[in-house]
Every structure is written in C-alpha cells, then in structure tokens.
Residue, then its C-alpha position, 0 to 999 in steps of 0.5 A: x520962296x515960303x515953300x521953299x523954306x517949308x520944304x527945306x525946314x520939313x527936309x530937316x525935321x525928318x532927317x532929325x526925326x530919322x537921327x533921333x530913331x537911329x539913337x534909339x535903335x542903337x541904344x536899344x541893341x547895346x542895351x539888348x547885347x550887354x543884357x543878353x551876355x549878362x544873362x547868357x553868363x549867369x546861365x553858364x555859372x549855373x551850367x547851363x548853355x546859356x542860349x538865348x530865347x527868341x520868343x517867350x513860349x517857354x515862359x508862356x507854359x507857366x505864365x499864360x497871363x502874359x500871351x496877351x499882356x500889353x507890356x509883354x506883347x509890345x516888348x515881344x514885337x521890339x525883339x526884347x523877350x522875358x529873358x532878356x530882363x529876367x535872365x535865361x532862367x532855366x533852374x526857375x523853369x525846371x521848378x515845378x514846385x513854383x519856389x526859384x525865382x527867375x534869375x533877376x527879379x526887380x524890386x520897386x525901386x529898381x524898375x524905373x531904373x531898369x526901363x529907363x536903359x531904353x526907355x530915356x524919359x517918360x514921353x508925358x510927365x503930365x501924365x505921370x504927374x496925373x497918375x499920382x494925383x489920382x492914385x498916390x496912397x490908394x490901391x490900384x484894381x490890380x492890387x498895387x498900393x501907390x506909396x511915394x513914387x510910382x513905378x513904370x509897370x503901374x501904369x503900363x500893363x499888368x505886368x505882375x504874376x498872378x498869384x493863385x492859392x494852392x488847393x489843398x488835397x482832399x478840400 
C-alpha cells in the first residue's frame, strides 16, 4: 500500500512539474513573440524589413566578447537572441563609429523588470541577500558599483559593453 501511495505521489509530482514546465515554455514563447513583433515594428519605422535574426552572429562581429559570455550563450540556447532584447538595430550595426546605440538599451532600474518577463522570480532569494551583504557599497571586478539594489547582470554573466580606448593616430 505504501509503495502504491509513493508511486501515485511521484506521478502527481512529475505531472505537476510537466505542467509548470509547459507554463514556463508558453510564457517564454509569448514574450519572445511580443518582443519580436515590437522589434520588427521598430525596425520597420526605421526603413528596415524588420526580419528577426535567428542567431547572434551579426552582433558578434563587433561584440566578440559576448560569443562565450554565459548570459548570451544560455539565452541563445533557449532561442533568445540579442535582437530579442535589444531590437534589430540595423542603424547600430551599420555605424562604424560606434555612436549609434541599439534600438533598445536598459538602464539599471529597468533590467530586473525586463528579465522578470521570462524569469518570474529568482530561484534562490537567499543568494541575492548574500550577494548584497557581500557587495553593497563595493565595486565588483567588472567595475560595477553595487548600491541600493543589485540587478540581474551584476551576478549573471559579464553582460556589459567593453569600453575600449580609441588609439589616436600617431600616438
């Protein structure tokens, strides 16, 4: 009887996990579709076809540091490209002077809200508390000063544009 109860309980847990995984997959698909539509519409306003890239190769032309960056790799494995978060950004890609920003750029206060569209909550809130206890008021190795509230990319990946000094001619 105990084995039957355990087997039944296990079946319920497995079924519940499958339902939760589908809910997450459905939410992700919905967010990806919405972001893709907005990015395509934004690109169309700028005179582009607005076709969403299926990979990040165009971005890696200039931002090669993201090819092996944890956050970029894990998102790409889930089918989330740079363009899905930052827009199609044709003007940005065609600016050899690097003055044109991507279509969508996030300030520190906007990151957590945007990430939460796919990631409903942090898996380990205690890790967030430990991070803040360790780093609040200090500068991280990536140069980020952690103040009142940390954002997702303070811990996850090295998702930041590298500032490379311009070499003056004749210097």
